[in-house]
C-alpha positions as CSV (number, residue, x, y, z in Angstrom):
1,M,15.9,-44.5,-191.8
2,E,14.6,-47.1,-194.2
3,S,12.6,-45.8,-197.2
4,A,10.3,-47.6,-199.6
5,G,11.8,-49.9,-202.2
6,G,15.0,-50.8,-200.4
7,W,16.4,-47.2,-200.2
8,Y,17.9,-45.9,-197.0
9,G,17.6,-42.2,-196.2
10,F,19.9,-39.8,-194.3
11,G,19.3,-36.2,-193.4
12,I,22.8,-34.8,-193.5
13,R,23.4,-31.3,-192.1
14,G,24.8,-29.0,-194.8
15,I,23.9,-31.4,-197.6
16,G,20.2,-32.3,-197.4
17,W,18.3,-35.5,-197.9
18,V,20.5,-38.4,-199.3
19,E,19.2,-41.9,-200.1
20,V,21.3,-44.9,-200.9
21,A,20.4,-48.4,-202.2
22,M,22.7,-51.2,-201.2
23,A,23.6,-54.6,-202.8
24,K,26.2,-57.3,-202.2
25,V,29.2,-56.9,-204.5
26,D,31.8,-59.6,-204.2
27,G,30.1,-60.6,-200.9
28,L,30.3,-57.1,-199.3
29,P,27.5,-54.6,-199.0
30,E,28.1,-51.6,-201.3
31,I,26.2,-48.5,-202.3
32,V,24.9,-49.1,-205.8
33,A,22.5,-46.2,-206.2
34,L,22.3,-42.6,-204.8
35,R,19.6,-40.0,-204.7
36,M,20.0,-36.5,-203.4
37,D,17.4,-33.9,-202.8
38,V,17.6,-30.4,-201.4
39,R,14.7,-30.5,-198.9
40,P,14.5,-28.8,-195.5
41,M,15.9,-31.0,-192.8
42,W,15.8,-28.7,-189.9
43,V,12.9,-26.1,-189.6
44,E,11.7,-23.9,-186.8
45,E,8.7,-25.0,-184.8
46,S,6.6,-22.4,-186.6
47,E,7.6,-23.9,-190.0
48,L,6.5,-27.6,-189.3
49,Y,3.8,-27.2,-192.0
50,V,6.6,-27.6,-194.5
51,F,6.7,-31.4,-193.8
52,D,3.1,-31.7,-195.0
53,M,4.2,-30.4,-198.5
54,T,5.1,-32.6,-201.4
55,P,8.8,-33.2,-202.0
56,E,8.7,-30.7,-204.9
57,E,7.1,-28.0,-202.7
58,Q,9.6,-28.8,-200.0
59,R,12.5,-28.4,-202.4
60,Q,11.2,-25.0,-203.6
61,W,10.6,-23.9,-200.0
62,A,14.2,-24.8,-199.2
63,I,15.5,-22.8,-202.2
64,D,13.2,-19.8,-201.5
65,N,14.1,-19.7,-197.8
66,A,17.9,-20.2,-198.0
67,P,19.7,-17.5,-196.1
68,P,21.3,-14.8,-198.3
69,G,24.5,-16.0,-199.9
70,S,23.8,-19.7,-199.3
71,A,21.5,-20.3,-202.3
72,S,24.3,-22.5,-203.6
73,A,23.3,-25.1,-201.0
74,A,20.4,-25.8,-203.3
75,V,22.7,-26.7,-206.2
76,I,24.4,-30.1,-206.3
77,T,28.1,-29.4,-207.1
78,A,31.2,-31.6,-207.3
79,E,32.3,-30.2,-203.9
80,L,28.9,-31.2,-202.4
81,L,29.2,-34.7,-203.8
82,R,32.8,-35.1,-202.5
83,S,31.5,-34.1,-199.0
84,L,29.1,-37.0,-198.9
85,P,30.1,-39.4,-196.0
86,L,29.7,-42.5,-198.2
87,A,31.7,-44.8,-195.9
88,E,29.6,-43.8,-192.9
89,M,26.4,-44.3,-194.9
90,R,27.5,-47.7,-196.2
91,A,28.4,-48.8,-192.6
92,A,25.1,-47.6,-191.2
93,V,23.0,-49.3,-193.8
94,A,25.0,-52.5,-193.6
95,A,24.5,-52.5,-189.8
96,R,20.8,-51.9,-190.2
97,M,20.5,-54.7,-192.7
98,A,22.3,-57.0,-190.2
99,G,20.0,-55.9,-187.4
100,D,22.8,-54.0,-185.6
101,D,23.0,-50.4,-184.4
102,A,23.1,-48.1,-187.5
103,F,23.9,-45.0,-185.5
104,G,26.8,-46.7,-183.7
105,A,28.2,-48.0,-187.1
106,F,27.9,-44.5,-188.6
107,G,29.8,-43.0,-185.6
108,K,32.4,-45.7,-185.6
109,V,33.4,-44.9,-189.2
110,A,33.0,-41.1,-188.7
111,R,36.1,-40.8,-186.6
112,E,38.1,-37.7,-187.1
113,R,39.6,-37.9,-190.6
114,G,43.3,-37.6,-190.8
115,K,43.9,-38.9,-187.3
116,A,45.7,-42.2,-186.8
117,W,43.8,-45.2,-185.6
118,P,44.4,-46.0,-182.0
119,D,46.5,-49.1,-181.0
120,D,43.2,-50.7,-179.9
121,H,42.1,-50.7,-183.5
122,Y,45.2,-52.6,-184.6
123,L,44.8,-55.1,-181.8
124,Q,41.3,-55.8,-183.1
125,V,42.7,-56.2,-186.7
126,A,45.3,-58.7,-185.4
127,E,42.5,-60.7,-183.6
128,V,40.3,-60.8,-186.7
129,Y,43.3,-61.7,-188.9
130,K,44.3,-64.6,-186.5
131,S,40.8,-65.9,-186.2
132,A,40.4,-66.0,-190.0
133,V,43.7,-67.9,-190.4
134,E,42.8,-70.4,-187.7
135,H,39.4,-71.0,-189.3
136,R,41.1,-71.3,-192.7
137,K,39.4,-68.2,-194.2
138,P,41.0,-65.4,-196.1
139,P,42.1,-62.9,-193.5
140,L,41.9,-59.8,-195.7
141,K,38.4,-60.6,-196.7
142,A,37.5,-61.1,-193.0
143,I,38.9,-57.6,-192.2
144,Q,37.1,-56.1,-195.2
145,Q,33.8,-57.6,-193.9
146,H,34.4,-56.6,-190.3
147,W,35.1,-52.9,-191.0
148,L,33.3,-52.6,-194.4
149,V,36.4,-51.4,-196.1
150,S,38.1,-52.0,-199.5
151,R,40.9,-54.6,-199.9
152,P,43.6,-51.9,-200.0
153,A,42.3,-50.4,-196.7
154,A,42.3,-53.9,-195.1
155,A,45.9,-54.4,-196.2
156,K,46.8,-51.1,-194.6
157,Y,45.2,-52.2,-191.4
158,V,47.3,-55.4,-191.4
159,K,50.4,-53.5,-192.2
160,G,49.7,-51.2,-189.2
161,A,49.1,-54.2,-186.9
162,R,52.5,-55.7,-188.0
163,E,54.3,-52.4,-187.6
164,R,53.1,-52.2,-184.0
165,G,54.1,-55.7,-183.3
166,F,50.6,-57.1,-182.8
167,L,50.8,-59.4,-185.7
168,G,53.6,-61.5,-187.1
169,W,54.3,-62.5,-190.7
170,P,53.4,-65.6,-192.8
171,E,56.1,-68.2,-193.2
172,R,56.1,-67.9,-197.0
173,A,54.9,-65.2,-199.5
174,G,51.4,-65.9,-200.8
175,L,50.2,-67.7,-197.7
176,A,48.2,-66.4,-194.8
177,G,50.0,-66.6,-191.5
178,Y,51.3,-64.6,-188.5
179,D,53.9,-66.7,-186.7
180,A,57.1,-65.6,-188.5
181,A,59.2,-62.8,-186.9
182,E,60.1,-61.2,-190.2
183,S,58.6,-60.7,-193.6
184,P,59.2,-63.5,-196.2
185,F,60.1,-60.7,-198.7
186,T,63.1,-59.7,-196.7
187,K,64.7,-63.1,-196.7
């Protein structure tokens, strides 16, 4: 959901209301500001009046009506900050800014953590890499932009594609390419 002043809001179960502001950093959309607020995100039908309250009143309502033993949900802790799905939020906002499906982008990134990417992912990485090379563009940057990931993550994607045999190696170290059968570092 787009908020005023270029902020994008997310109601995240178990966390509350989180807003991010985005900007281009080195040509990629990145989160540059973050706001969190403990406000009720899911209320019973009999409690809909809560949404007519000011944010301050909503915050106090959420604190006062927290189930016993879960009052800590009203406190922003290091653990709560670590649980923020930043990559998913960045992907959703970037998709929204580009006019694409924000929910689809959020879900695409929100795959099960710790599970290996399927081979289909590495086939796509190989296609994006090859296309960039053929258009004389930096392939890692193209992968970064396509998946909204860091340079090290893009390099891991390329490594995975090569390990599966979907992508060859460059002829020489320092050059982009994919036609050689073995790494120029092993020669």
